All heavy atoms as TSV, in Angstrom:
chain	resi	resn	atom	element	x	y	z
A	1	MET	N	N	80.717	125.243	140.960
A	1	MET	CA	C	80.486	123.835	140.737
A	1	MET	C	C	80.298	123.089	142.061
A	1	MET	O	O	79.510	122.175	142.136
A	1	MET	CB	C	81.656	123.271	139.932
A	1	MET	CG	C	81.304	122.018	139.202
A	1	MET	SD	S	79.870	122.273	138.179
A	1	MET	CE	C	80.308	121.407	136.750
A	2	LYS	N	N	81.044	123.478	143.097
A	2	LYS	CA	C	80.898	122.832	144.401
A	2	LYS	C	C	79.509	123.052	144.989
A	2	LYS	O	O	78.950	122.158	145.606
A	2	LYS	CB	C	81.949	123.383	145.366
A	2	LYS	CG	C	83.160	122.514	145.505
A	2	LYS	CD	C	84.220	123.187	146.320
A	2	LYS	CE	C	84.076	122.870	147.774
A	2	LYS	NZ	N	85.228	123.341	148.561
A	3	VAL	N	N	78.979	124.251	144.765
A	3	VAL	CA	C	77.659	124.573	145.316
A	3	VAL	C	C	76.590	123.727	144.645
A	3	VAL	O	O	75.686	123.212	145.313
A	3	VAL	CB	C	77.363	126.082	145.158
A	3	VAL	CG1	C	75.962	126.403	145.590
A	3	VAL	CG2	C	78.377	126.902	145.937
A	4	LYS	N	N	76.684	123.569	143.327
A	4	LYS	CA	C	75.700	122.750	142.612
A	4	LYS	C	C	75.721	121.314	143.103
A	4	LYS	O	O	74.676	120.698	143.290
A	4	LYS	CB	C	75.966	122.777	141.103
A	4	LYS	CG	C	75.443	123.973	140.403
A	4	LYS	CD	C	75.605	123.810	138.908
A	4	LYS	CE	C	75.069	125.020	138.181
A	4	LYS	NZ	N	75.164	124.870	136.739
A	5	ARG	N	N	76.915	120.785	143.316
A	5	ARG	CA	C	77.031	119.408	143.797
A	5	ARG	C	C	76.461	119.272	145.211
A	5	ARG	O	O	75.790	118.296	145.531
A	5	ARG	CB	C	78.494	118.983	143.767
A	5	ARG	CG	C	78.656	117.535	143.443
A	5	ARG	CD	C	80.070	117.159	143.125
A	5	ARG	NE	N	80.888	117.282	144.328
A	5	ARG	CZ	C	82.193	117.410	144.313
A	5	ARG	NH1	N	82.836	117.457	143.180
A	5	ARG	NH2	N	82.867	117.495	145.422
A	6	LYS	N	N	76.712	120.260	146.042
A	6	LYS	CA	C	76.199	120.238	147.417
A	6	LYS	C	C	74.664	120.317	147.414
A	6	LYS	O	O	73.995	119.574	148.122
A	6	LYS	CB	C	76.802	121.398	148.208
A	6	LYS	CG	C	76.366	121.472	149.630
A	6	LYS	CD	C	76.960	120.354	150.440
A	6	LYS	CE	C	76.651	120.559	151.901
A	6	LYS	NZ	N	77.120	119.475	152.722
A	7	LEU	N	N	74.108	121.205	146.620
A	7	LEU	CA	C	72.652	121.336	146.541
A	7	LEU	C	C	72.006	120.097	145.951
A	7	LEU	O	O	70.923	119.689	146.373
A	7	LEU	CB	C	72.275	122.576	145.730
A	7	LEU	CG	C	72.562	123.910	146.403
A	7	LEU	CD1	C	72.247	125.057	145.453
A	7	LEU	CD2	C	71.786	124.052	147.694
A	8	PHE	N	N	72.658	119.487	144.970
A	8	PHE	CA	C	72.136	118.249	144.395
A	8	PHE	C	C	72.088	117.157	145.453
A	8	PHE	O	O	71.102	116.432	145.571
A	8	PHE	CB	C	73.003	117.793	143.212
A	8	PHE	CG	C	72.519	116.527	142.576
A	8	PHE	CD1	C	71.441	116.560	141.710
A	8	PHE	CD2	C	73.122	115.315	142.850
A	8	PHE	CE1	C	70.970	115.393	141.122
A	8	PHE	CE2	C	72.665	114.150	142.272
A	8	PHE	CZ	C	71.586	114.188	141.397
A	9	GLY	N	N	73.137	117.053	146.252
A	9	GLY	CA	C	73.156	116.066	147.334
A	9	GLY	C	C	72.086	116.337	148.377
A	9	GLY	O	O	71.487	115.407	148.924
A	10	LEU	N	N	71.830	117.598	148.668
A	10	LEU	CA	C	70.825	117.939	149.669
A	10	LEU	C	C	69.413	117.586	149.207
A	10	LEU	O	O	68.633	116.989	149.952
A	10	LEU	CB	C	70.917	119.427	150.023
A	10	LEU	CG	C	72.121	119.830	150.853
A	10	LEU	CD1	C	72.188	121.344	150.977
A	10	LEU	CD2	C	72.066	119.191	152.223
A	11	TRP	N	N	69.061	117.972	147.968
A	11	TRP	CA	C	67.680	117.709	147.552
A	11	TRP	C	C	67.435	116.231	147.300
A	11	TRP	O	O	66.337	115.730	147.556
A	11	TRP	CB	C	67.238	118.591	146.387
A	11	TRP	CG	C	67.645	118.173	145.015
A	11	TRP	CD1	C	68.702	118.625	144.316
A	11	TRP	CD2	C	66.991	117.220	144.160
A	11	TRP	NE1	N	68.750	118.006	143.091
A	11	TRP	CE2	C	67.712	117.145	142.961
A	11	TRP	CE3	C	65.862	116.423	144.304
A	11	TRP	CZ2	C	67.345	116.317	141.914
A	11	TRP	CZ3	C	65.498	115.596	143.259
A	11	TRP	CH2	C	66.240	115.548	142.084
A	12	THR	N	N	68.441	115.523	146.811
A	12	THR	CA	C	68.240	114.083	146.633
A	12	THR	C	C	68.156	113.367	147.980
A	12	THR	O	O	67.409	112.406	148.121
A	12	THR	CB	C	69.359	113.463	145.777
A	12	THR	OG1	O	70.618	113.767	146.359
A	12	THR	CG2	C	69.308	113.957	144.355
A	13	GLY	N	N	68.892	113.850	148.964
A	13	GLY	CA	C	68.795	113.275	150.303
A	13	GLY	C	C	67.428	113.498	150.926
A	13	GLY	O	O	66.866	112.602	151.563
A	14	GLU	N	N	66.896	114.700	150.763
A	14	GLU	CA	C	65.560	115.000	151.293
A	14	GLU	C	C	64.495	114.145	150.608
A	14	GLU	O	O	63.607	113.598	151.263
A	14	GLU	CB	C	65.230	116.485	151.080
A	14	GLU	CG	C	66.084	117.432	151.851
A	14	GLU	CD	C	65.663	117.590	153.290
A	14	GLU	OE1	O	64.490	117.326	153.604
A	14	GLU	OE2	O	66.519	117.974	154.099
A	15	LEU	N	N	64.590	114.019	149.304
A	15	LEU	CA	C	63.612	113.220	148.568
A	15	LEU	C	C	63.717	111.745	148.937
A	15	LEU	O	O	62.701	111.072	149.138
A	15	LEU	CB	C	63.801	113.413	147.058
A	15	LEU	CG	C	62.794	112.718	146.155
A	15	LEU	CD1	C	61.394	113.251	146.424
A	15	LEU	CD2	C	63.164	112.919	144.702
A	16	THR	N	N	64.935	111.255	149.061
A	16	THR	CA	C	65.136	109.861	149.455
A	16	THR	C	C	64.586	109.601	150.843
A	16	THR	O	O	63.942	108.577	151.082
A	16	THR	CB	C	66.637	109.503	149.396
A	16	THR	OG1	O	67.109	109.762	148.085
A	16	THR	CG2	C	66.870	108.062	149.759
A	17	ALA	N	N	64.823	110.531	151.766
A	17	ALA	CA	C	64.307	110.372	153.127
A	17	ALA	C	C	62.779	110.333	153.127
A	17	ALA	O	O	62.176	109.514	153.830
A	17	ALA	CB	C	64.811	111.502	154.015
A	18	ALA	N	N	62.156	111.193	152.347
A	18	ALA	CA	C	60.695	111.206	152.284
A	18	ALA	C	C	60.157	109.881	151.753
A	18	ALA	O	O	59.192	109.330	152.288
A	18	ALA	CB	C	60.217	112.369	151.413
A	19	LEU	N	N	60.780	109.362	150.711
A	19	LEU	CA	C	60.314	108.103	150.128
A	19	LEU	C	C	60.574	106.921	151.065
A	19	LEU	O	O	59.732	106.026	151.194
A	19	LEU	CB	C	60.976	107.881	148.771
A	19	LEU	CG	C	60.632	108.911	147.698
A	19	LEU	CD1	C	61.442	108.660	146.443
A	19	LEU	CD2	C	59.148	108.922	147.404
A	20	VAL	N	N	61.714	106.919	151.731
A	20	VAL	CA	C	62.030	105.821	152.648
A	20	VAL	C	C	61.097	105.839	153.849
A	20	VAL	O	O	60.601	104.794	154.290
A	20	VAL	CB	C	63.508	105.890	153.085
A	20	VAL	CG1	C	63.789	104.976	154.262
A	20	VAL	CG2	C	64.410	105.525	151.924
A	21	PHE	N	N	60.827	107.029	154.402
A	21	PHE	CA	C	59.902	107.114	155.533
A	21	PHE	C	C	58.507	106.638	155.144
A	21	PHE	O	O	57.829	105.958	155.916
A	21	PHE	CB	C	59.839	108.532	156.086
A	21	PHE	CG	C	61.033	108.921	156.904
A	21	PHE	CD1	C	61.444	110.233	156.952
A	21	PHE	CD2	C	61.741	107.986	157.637
A	21	PHE	CE1	C	62.545	110.614	157.702
A	21	PHE	CE2	C	62.839	108.346	158.393
A	21	PHE	CZ	C	63.241	109.659	158.428
A	22	ALA	N	N	58.056	107.002	153.940
A	22	ALA	CA	C	56.743	106.549	153.482
A	22	ALA	C	C	56.719	105.036	153.323
A	22	ALA	O	O	55.750	104.377	153.724
A	22	ALA	CB	C	56.382	107.234	152.165
A	23	ALA	N	N	57.778	104.472	152.764
A	23	ALA	CA	C	57.848	103.015	152.602
A	23	ALA	C	C	57.881	102.310	153.955
A	23	ALA	O	O	57.231	101.274	154.147
A	23	ALA	CB	C	59.068	102.639	151.772
A	24	LEU	N	N	58.619	102.856	154.895
A	24	LEU	CA	C	58.667	102.258	156.233
A	24	LEU	C	C	57.313	102.328	156.926
A	24	LEU	O	O	56.898	101.384	157.603
A	24	LEU	CB	C	59.732	102.954	157.085
A	24	LEU	CG	C	61.168	102.617	156.754
A	24	LEU	CD1	C	62.112	103.473	157.576
A	24	LEU	CD2	C	61.437	101.148	157.001
A	25	TRP	N	N	56.625	103.458	156.782
A	25	TRP	CA	C	55.306	103.614	157.407
A	25	TRP	C	C	54.338	102.565	156.843
A	25	TRP	O	O	53.633	101.895	157.594
A	25	TRP	CB	C	54.780	105.014	157.156
A	25	TRP	CG	C	53.461	105.282	157.791
A	25	TRP	CD1	C	52.237	105.065	157.245
A	25	TRP	CD2	C	53.232	105.798	159.099
A	25	TRP	NE1	N	51.260	105.425	158.121
A	25	TRP	CE2	C	51.835	105.883	159.271
A	25	TRP	CE3	C	54.057	106.215	160.123
A	25	TRP	CZ2	C	51.269	106.353	160.432
A	25	TRP	CZ3	C	53.477	106.682	161.275
A	25	TRP	CH2	C	52.104	106.752	161.429
A	26	ILE	N	N	54.323	102.423	155.533
A	26	ILE	CA	C	53.443	101.437	154.909
A	26	ILE	C	C	53.856	100.025	155.308
A	26	ILE	O	O	53.017	99.167	155.580
A	26	ILE	CB	C	53.438	101.619	153.378
A	26	ILE	CG1	C	52.761	102.940	153.026
A	26	ILE	CG2	C	52.740	100.471	152.679
A	26	ILE	CD1	C	52.920	103.358	151.591
A	27	GLY	N	N	55.154	99.790	155.365
A	27	GLY	CA	C	55.645	98.478	155.781
A	27	GLY	C	C	55.246	98.134	157.201
A	27	GLY	O	O	54.851	97.006	157.491
A	28	TYR	N	N	55.347	99.111	158.096
A	28	TYR	CA	C	54.940	98.871	159.478
A	28	TYR	C	C	53.443	98.610	159.572
A	28	TYR	O	O	53.000	97.772	160.354
A	28	TYR	CB	C	55.313	100.046	160.370
A	28	TYR	CG	C	56.715	99.988	160.899
A	28	TYR	CD1	C	57.621	100.999	160.627
A	28	TYR	CD2	C	57.145	98.918	161.680
A	28	TYR	CE1	C	58.916	100.948	161.104
A	28	TYR	CE2	C	58.430	98.864	162.159
A	28	TYR	CZ	C	59.313	99.884	161.876
A	28	TYR	OH	O	60.591	99.817	162.348
A	29	LEU	N	N	52.658	99.337	158.798
A	29	LEU	CA	C	51.217	99.114	158.826
A	29	LEU	C	C	50.862	97.719	158.337
A	29	LEU	O	O	49.944	97.085	158.847
A	29	LEU	CB	C	50.489	100.164	157.988
A	29	LEU	CG	C	50.412	101.561	158.585
A	29	LEU	CD1	C	49.755	102.501	157.596
A	29	LEU	CD2	C	49.683	101.574	159.901
A	30	ASN	N	N	51.588	97.232	157.326
A	30	ASN	CA	C	51.304	95.909	156.779
A	30	ASN	C	C	51.874	94.789	157.643
A	30	ASN	O	O	51.253	93.742	157.797
A	30	ASN	CB	C	51.870	95.786	155.363
A	30	ASN	CG	C	51.092	96.629	154.379
A	30	ASN	OD1	O	49.945	96.937	154.602
A	30	ASN	ND2	N	51.743	97.011	153.308
A	31	GLU	N	N	53.059	95.003	158.193
A	31	GLU	CA	C	53.755	93.938	158.919
A	31	GLU	C	C	53.238	93.755	160.350
A	31	GLU	O	O	53.078	92.634	160.821
A	31	GLU	CB	C	55.255	94.242	158.954
A	31	GLU	CG	C	56.094	93.159	159.552
A	31	GLU	CD	C	56.104	91.888	158.711
A	31	GLU	OE1	O	55.978	91.981	157.484
A	31	GLU	OE2	O	56.241	90.809	159.310
A	32	PHE	N	N	52.999	94.849	161.029
A	32	PHE	CA	C	52.610	94.780	162.437
A	32	PHE	C	C	51.123	95.085	162.587
A	32	PHE	O	O	50.730	96.162	163.026
A	32	PHE	CB	C	53.443	95.758	163.268
A	32	PHE	CG	C	54.915	95.475	163.209
A	32	PHE	CD1	C	55.772	96.354	162.586
A	32	PHE	CD2	C	55.433	94.318	163.759
A	32	PHE	CE1	C	57.128	96.097	162.525
A	32	PHE	CE2	C	56.784	94.047	163.704
A	32	PHE	CZ	C	57.639	94.946	163.081
A	33	SER	N	N	50.312	94.127	162.240
A	33	SER	CA	C	48.869	94.346	162.300
A	33	SER	C	C	48.367	94.450	163.743
A	33	SER	O	O	47.293	94.985	163.986
A	33	SER	CB	C	48.136	93.222	161.578
A	33	SER	OG	O	48.440	91.977	162.166
A	34	HIS	N	N	49.156	93.958	164.698
A	34	HIS	CA	C	48.738	94.074	166.091
A	34	HIS	C	C	48.891	95.508	166.618
A	34	HIS	O	O	48.435	95.818	167.702
A	34	HIS	CB	C	49.531	93.103	166.975
A	34	HIS	CG	C	51.000	93.363	166.997
A	34	HIS	ND1	N	51.835	92.932	165.981
A	34	HIS	CD2	C	51.778	94.013	167.876
A	34	HIS	CE1	C	53.081	93.298	166.256
A	34	HIS	NE2	N	53.070	93.957	167.412
A	35	LEU	N	N	49.497	96.399	165.839
A	35	LEU	CA	C	49.627	97.803	166.230
A	35	LEU	C	C	48.598	98.695	165.529
A	35	LEU	O	O	48.773	99.904	165.468
A	35	LEU	CB	C	51.039	98.306	165.914
A	35	LEU	CG	C	52.173	97.698	166.720
A	35	LEU	CD1	C	53.501	98.240	166.240
A	35	LEU	CD2	C	51.990	97.959	168.197
A	36	ASP	N	N	47.537	98.091	165.014
A	36	ASP	CA	C	46.524	98.871	164.299
A	36	ASP	C	C	45.867	99.932	165.176
A	36	ASP	O	O	45.393	100.945	164.680
A	36	ASP	CB	C	45.443	97.956	163.736
A	36	ASP	CG	C	45.888	97.270	162.456
A	36	ASP	OD1	O	46.898	97.719	161.874
A	36	ASP	OD2	O	45.246	96.287	162.067
A	37	PHE	N	N	45.854	99.729	166.462
A	37	PHE	CA	C	45.271	100.720	167.359
A	37	PHE	C	C	46.231	101.876	167.620
A	37	PHE	O	O	45.830	102.925	168.106
A	37	PHE	CB	C	44.889	100.080	168.700
A	37	PHE	CG	C	46.082	99.578	169.486
A	37	PHE	CD1	C	46.695	100.389	170.416
A	37	PHE	CD2	C	46.583	98.311	169.278
A	37	PHE	CE1	C	47.800	99.943	171.123
A	37	PHE	CE2	C	47.668	97.849	169.983
A	37	PHE	CZ	C	48.285	98.670	170.903
A	38	TYR	N	N	47.506	101.701	167.280
A	38	TYR	CA	C	48.524	102.687	167.641
A	38	TYR	C	C	49.013	103.525	166.455
A	38	TYR	O	O	49.087	104.741	166.547
A	38	TYR	CB	C	49.715	101.959	168.276
A	38	TYR	CG	C	50.812	102.851	168.748
A	38	TYR	CD1	C	50.646	103.659	169.862
A	38	TYR	CD2	C	52.022	102.909	168.076
A	38	TYR	CE1	C	51.649	104.486	170.297
A	38	TYR	CE2	C	53.035	103.735	168.503
A	38	TYR	CZ	C	52.843	104.526	169.616
A	38	TYR	OH	O	53.838	105.346	170.038
A	39	LEU	N	N	49.360	102.889	165.350
A	39	LEU	CA	C	49.967	103.613	164.234
A	39	LEU	C	C	49.008	104.522	163.468
A	39	LEU	O	O	49.357	105.652	163.163
A	39	LEU	CB	C	50.647	102.632	163.280
A	39	LEU	CG	C	51.970	102.056	163.762
A	39	LEU	CD1	C	52.469	101.015	162.774
A	39	LEU	CD2	C	52.996	103.136	163.944
A	40	PRO	N	N	47.820	104.069	163.112
A	40	PRO	CA	C	46.986	104.940	162.271
A	40	PRO	C	C	46.105	105.926	163.043
A	40	PRO	O	O	45.092	106.367	162.532
A	40	PRO	CB	C	46.141	103.954	161.475
A	40	PRO	CG	C	46.062	102.745	162.303
A	40	PRO	CD	C	47.307	102.711	163.121
A	41	THR	N	N	46.479	106.298	164.263
A	41	THR	CA	C	45.690	107.297	164.973
A	41	THR	C	C	45.887	108.659	164.316
A	41	THR	O	O	46.866	108.893	163.613
A	41	THR	CB	C	46.089	107.363	166.461
A	41	THR	OG1	O	47.466	107.713	166.539
A	41	THR	CG2	C	45.840	106.047	167.151
A	42	PHE	N	N	44.956	109.556	164.580
A	42	PHE	CA	C	44.981	110.855	163.920
A	42	PHE	C	C	46.263	111.622	164.210
A	42	PHE	O	O	46.868	112.197	163.303
A	42	PHE	CB	C	43.772	111.692	164.351
A	42	PHE	CG	C	43.790	113.078	163.784
A	42	PHE	CD1	C	43.488	113.292	162.450
A	42	PHE	CD2	C	44.135	114.162	164.574
A	42	PHE	CE1	C	43.526	114.564	161.909
A	42	PHE	CE2	C	44.176	115.434	164.048
A	42	PHE	CZ	C	43.861	115.639	162.712
A	43	SER	N	N	46.698	111.627	165.460
A	43	SER	CA	C	47.890	112.406	165.808
A	43	SER	C	C	49.135	111.861	165.129
A	43	SER	O	O	49.996	112.611	164.693
A	43	SER	CB	C	48.078	112.428	167.322
A	43	SER	OG	O	48.246	111.112	167.819
A	44	ARG	N	N	49.254	110.541	165.008
A	44	ARG	CA	C	50.421	109.950	164.361
A	44	ARG	C	C	50.399	110.205	162.844
A	44	ARG	O	O	51.425	110.507	162.254
A	44	ARG	CB	C	50.481	108.446	164.608
A	44	ARG	CG	C	50.349	108.080	166.039
A	44	ARG	CD	C	51.621	107.587	166.636
A	44	ARG	NE	N	51.493	107.075	167.975
A	44	ARG	CZ	C	51.414	107.816	169.064
A	44	ARG	NH1	N	51.369	109.106	168.968
A	44	ARG	NH2	N	51.348	107.278	170.253
A	45	VAL	N	N	49.232	110.092	162.243
A	45	VAL	CA	C	49.122	110.342	160.801
A	45	VAL	C	C	49.375	111.818	160.506
A	45	VAL	O	O	50.056	112.165	159.539
A	45	VAL	CB	C	47.745	109.892	160.280
A	45	VAL	CG1	C	47.533	110.325	158.843
A	45	VAL	CG2	C	47.602	108.387	160.411
A	46	TYR	N	N	48.873	112.689	161.350
A	46	TYR	CA	C	49.086	114.125	161.180
A	46	TYR	C	C	50.572	114.466	161.276
A	46	TYR	O	O	51.104	115.203	160.440
A	46	TYR	CB	C	48.286	114.904	162.222
A	46	TYR	CG	C	48.413	116.397	162.100
A	46	TYR	CD1	C	47.812	117.071	161.041
A	46	TYR	CD2	C	49.133	117.136	163.027
A	46	TYR	CE1	C	47.924	118.443	160.921
A	46	TYR	CE2	C	49.260	118.499	162.914
A	46	TYR	CZ	C	48.650	119.151	161.861
A	46	TYR	OH	O	48.771	120.504	161.739
A	47	ALA	N	N	51.263	113.919	162.253
A	47	ALA	CA	C	52.696	114.153	162.402
A	47	ALA	C	C	53.460	113.605	161.196
A	47	ALA	O	O	54.418	114.230	160.715
A	47	ALA	CB	C	53.208	113.522	163.688
A	48	PHE	N	N	53.030	112.455	160.694
A	48	PHE	CA	C	53.691	111.873	159.523
A	48	PHE	C	C	53.480	112.740	158.288
A	48	PHE	O	O	54.407	112.942	157.499
A	48	PHE	CB	C	53.165	110.456	159.278
A	48	PHE	CG	C	53.776	109.796	158.095
A	48	PHE	CD1	C	55.086	109.373	158.125
A	48	PHE	CD2	C	53.039	109.605	156.940
A	48	PHE	CE1	C	55.666	108.770	157.019
A	48	PHE	CE2	C	53.602	109.010	155.842
A	48	PHE	CZ	C	54.919	108.586	155.877
A	49	ILE	N	N	52.292	113.272	158.118
A	49	ILE	CA	C	52.010	114.138	156.973
A	49	ILE	C	C	52.834	115.419	157.057
A	49	ILE	O	O	53.372	115.887	156.045
A	49	ILE	CB	C	50.499	114.433	156.873
A	49	ILE	CG1	C	49.768	113.164	156.433
A	49	ILE	CG2	C	50.212	115.578	155.925
A	49	ILE	CD1	C	48.268	113.259	156.496
A	50	ILE	N	N	52.960	115.976	158.251
A	50	ILE	CA	C	53.790	117.173	158.423
A	50	ILE	C	C	55.249	116.862	158.097
A	50	ILE	O	O	55.936	117.637	157.418
A	50	ILE	CB	C	53.653	117.726	159.851
A	50	ILE	CG1	C	52.235	118.219	160.104
A	50	ILE	CG2	C	54.657	118.833	160.121
A	50	ILE	CD1	C	51.811	119.391	159.260
A	51	LEU	N	N	55.749	115.720	158.568
A	51	LEU	CA	C	57.119	115.314	158.268
A	51	LEU	C	C	57.330	115.173	156.765
A	51	LEU	O	O	58.314	115.680	156.213
A	51	LEU	CB	C	57.442	113.993	158.959
A	51	LEU	CG	C	58.750	113.324	158.552
A	51	LEU	CD1	C	59.934	114.117	159.079
A	51	LEU	CD2	C	58.798	111.901	159.025
A	52	GLU	N	N	56.415	114.496	156.103
A	52	GLU	CA	C	56.528	114.316	154.652
A	52	GLU	C	C	56.458	115.658	153.917
A	52	GLU	O	O	57.201	115.888	152.970
A	52	GLU	CB	C	55.426	113.385	154.144
A	52	GLU	CG	C	55.615	111.953	154.559
A	52	GLU	CD	C	56.811	111.307	153.899
A	52	GLU	OE1	O	56.976	111.417	152.673
A	52	GLU	OE2	O	57.585	110.686	154.634
A	53	PHE	N	N	55.600	116.539	154.370
A	53	PHE	CA	C	55.484	117.859	153.747
A	53	PHE	C	C	56.801	118.625	153.860
A	53	PHE	O	O	57.269	119.220	152.881
A	53	PHE	CB	C	54.344	118.653	154.396
A	53	PHE	CG	C	54.241	120.059	153.900
A	53	PHE	CD1	C	53.754	120.317	152.631
A	53	PHE	CD2	C	54.627	121.117	154.690
A	53	PHE	CE1	C	53.661	121.617	152.163
A	53	PHE	CE2	C	54.542	122.414	154.240
A	53	PHE	CZ	C	54.050	122.666	152.967
A	54	ILE	N	N	57.406	118.598	155.038
A	54	ILE	CA	C	58.671	119.298	155.240
A	54	ILE	C	C	59.767	118.696	154.371
A	54	ILE	O	O	60.569	119.421	153.763
A	54	ILE	CB	C	59.058	119.289	156.730
A	54	ILE	CG1	C	58.090	120.160	157.515
A	54	ILE	CG2	C	60.488	119.752	156.935
A	54	ILE	CD1	C	58.222	120.035	159.009
A	55	LEU	N	N	59.813	117.378	154.287
A	55	LEU	CA	C	60.845	116.739	153.478
A	55	LEU	C	C	60.645	117.020	151.989
A	55	LEU	O	O	61.605	117.303	151.268
A	55	LEU	CB	C	60.861	115.235	153.740
A	55	LEU	CG	C	61.456	114.819	155.079
A	55	LEU	CD1	C	61.241	113.336	155.317
A	55	LEU	CD2	C	62.913	115.168	155.161
A	56	PHE	N	N	59.415	116.949	151.508
A	56	PHE	CA	C	59.169	117.254	150.096
A	56	PHE	C	C	59.430	118.730	149.794
A	56	PHE	O	O	59.935	119.074	148.730
A	56	PHE	CB	C	57.744	116.882	149.680
A	56	PHE	CG	C	57.586	115.417	149.391
A	56	PHE	CD1	C	56.620	114.672	150.040
A	56	PHE	CD2	C	58.389	114.782	148.465
A	56	PHE	CE1	C	56.467	113.331	149.785
A	56	PHE	CE2	C	58.249	113.435	148.194
A	56	PHE	CZ	C	57.275	112.715	148.854
A	57	GLN	N	N	59.105	119.584	150.734
A	57	GLN	CA	C	59.380	121.009	150.566
A	57	GLN	C	C	60.881	121.253	150.498
A	57	GLN	O	O	61.359	122.051	149.700
A	57	GLN	CB	C	58.759	121.783	151.724
A	57	GLN	CG	C	58.706	123.255	151.544
A	57	GLN	CD	C	57.994	123.912	152.706
A	57	GLN	OE1	O	58.034	123.439	153.819
A	57	GLN	NE2	N	57.337	125.015	152.426
A	58	GLY	N	N	61.639	120.537	151.320
A	58	GLY	CA	C	63.085	120.652	151.279
A	58	GLY	C	C	63.680	120.152	149.980
A	58	GLY	O	O	64.709	120.640	149.523
A	59	SER	N	N	63.041	119.155	149.404
A	59	SER	CA	C	63.573	118.635	148.139
A	59	SER	C	C	63.249	119.556	146.963
A	59	SER	O	O	63.950	119.537	145.951
A	59	SER	CB	C	63.031	117.232	147.856
A	59	SER	OG	O	61.660	117.264	147.576
A	60	LEU	N	N	62.211	120.345	147.108
A	60	LEU	CA	C	61.903	121.309	146.030
A	60	LEU	C	C	62.834	122.487	146.117
A	60	LEU	O	O	63.163	123.136	145.172
A	60	LEU	CB	C	60.458	121.775	146.128
A	60	LEU	CG	C	59.408	120.740	145.763
A	60	LEU	CD1	C	58.014	121.322	145.987
A	60	LEU	CD2	C	59.553	120.310	144.333
């Protein structure tokens, strides 16, 4: 029973982190329009996609 509770906490934490990071990324893009030259560059978007992939993979 302890293992199930621990695993449940881990996958929900990973999923929550993925959703929060996505919301923050979108929020930053909308709020800080003066950073349009910095945030949506290919390298930053690629790193963000890799981060999201790892977090979603961890939640599965």
